[in-house]
C-alpha positions in Angstrom: 6.9 -13.5 -6.0 6.2 -12.5 -2.6 5.3 -8.7 -2.4 5.9 -6.1 0.7 3.7 -3.7 0.2 4.1 0.0 2.7 1.5 1.4 4.4 0.7 5.1 5.8 -1.3 4.0 9.7 -4.3 5.7 10.4 -5.0 4.3 13.7 -3.1 1.6 16.2 -4.5 -0.7 19.0 -2.1 -2.6 20.7 -1.0 -5.0 18.4 -2.9 -4.1 15.1 -3.1 -1.1 13.1 -5.8 0.1 10.9 -3.5 0.8 7.3 -4.2 2.8 4.1 -3.6 1.6 1.5 -3.8 3.4 -2.2 -7.5 4.9 -0.1 -7.8 0.8 1.0 -8.0 0.9 5.1 -6.9 -2.7 6.1 -6.6 -4.2 9.4 -2.7 -5.3 9.2 -0.5 -7.4 12.7 1.7 -5.1 14.4 3.8 -8.4 16.0 6.6 -8.4 14.1 7.7 -5.0 14.4 10.4 -4.1 16.5 9.8 -0.4 16.8 7.0 1.6 18.2 4.3 2.2 15.5 1.9 5.3 15.5 -0.6 7.0 13.2 1.3 8.5 10.6 3.8 6.5 9.7 4.5 4.4 7.5 5.0 0.0 7.7 5.7 -2.0 4.5 3.1 -5.0 5.0 3.3 -9.2 3.9 0.1 -11.0 3.7 -1.3 -8.8 6.6 1.4 -8.4 9.1 4.0 -5.6 9.0 7.0 -6.5 8.6 9.1 -3.2 9.7 8.6 0.8 9.8 9.9 2.4 7.1 10.9 6.0 6.6 7.8 7.9 4.6 10.7 9.0 2.1 11.1 5.2 0.7 7.4 4.8 1.1 6.7 7.4 -1.6 9.6 6.4 -3.9 8.4 2.9 -3.4 4.1 3.8 -3.8 5.5 5.9 -7.0 7.7 3.2 -8.4 4.5 0.7 -8.5 2.4 3.1 -10.2 4.9 3.8 -12.7 5.4 0.1 -13.7 1.8 -0.4 -13.5 1.3 2.9 -16.0 4.4 1.7 -18.6 3.2 -2.2 -18.7 2.9 -3.8 -21.5 -1.1 -4.5 -21.5 0.4 -8.6 -21.8 2.2 -8.0 -18.6 -0.2 -10.3 -16.3 0.5 -9.6 -12.9 -0.1 -6.0 -13.8 -3.0 -6.2 -15.5 -3.9 -8.2 -11.9 -2.4 -5.5 -9.9 -4.4 -3.3 -12.0 -7.4 -4.9 -11.7 -7.0 -5.1 -7.5 -6.6 -0.8 -8.1 -9.7 -0.5 -10.0 -12.0 -2.1 -8.2 -11.1 0.1 -4.8 -13.5 3.2 -4.7 -10.5 5.4 -4.1 -8.7 4.5 -6.6 -11.4 5.1 -9.2 -12.5 8.8 -7.3 -8.7 9.3 -8.0 -8.0 7.9 -11.6 -11.2 9.7 -12.4 -10.0 13.1 -11.3 -6.1 13.0 -13.1 -8.4 12.4 -16.4 -10.3 15.3 -15.8 
């Protein structure tokens, strides 16, 4: 199964964008997007390529769904455990989660 992950564009430079995913910034190619992408826009990312620009409301719904699935997943769910491990290894996610626990 492949997942497209929404992220917020921080900066663009030609066919490259810096995109924020849960506090992690990554370079993403914009070659496959058929409309202009600007800082503040959300894109759906798949393996380093933005595959389309998406409305902010849709991105926020998807991010909330991902967080809900991870929070509610049984401890034996290998996919959720893998995604949770990746998120917990991210400094920005650790900081955010520590703030929620306080």
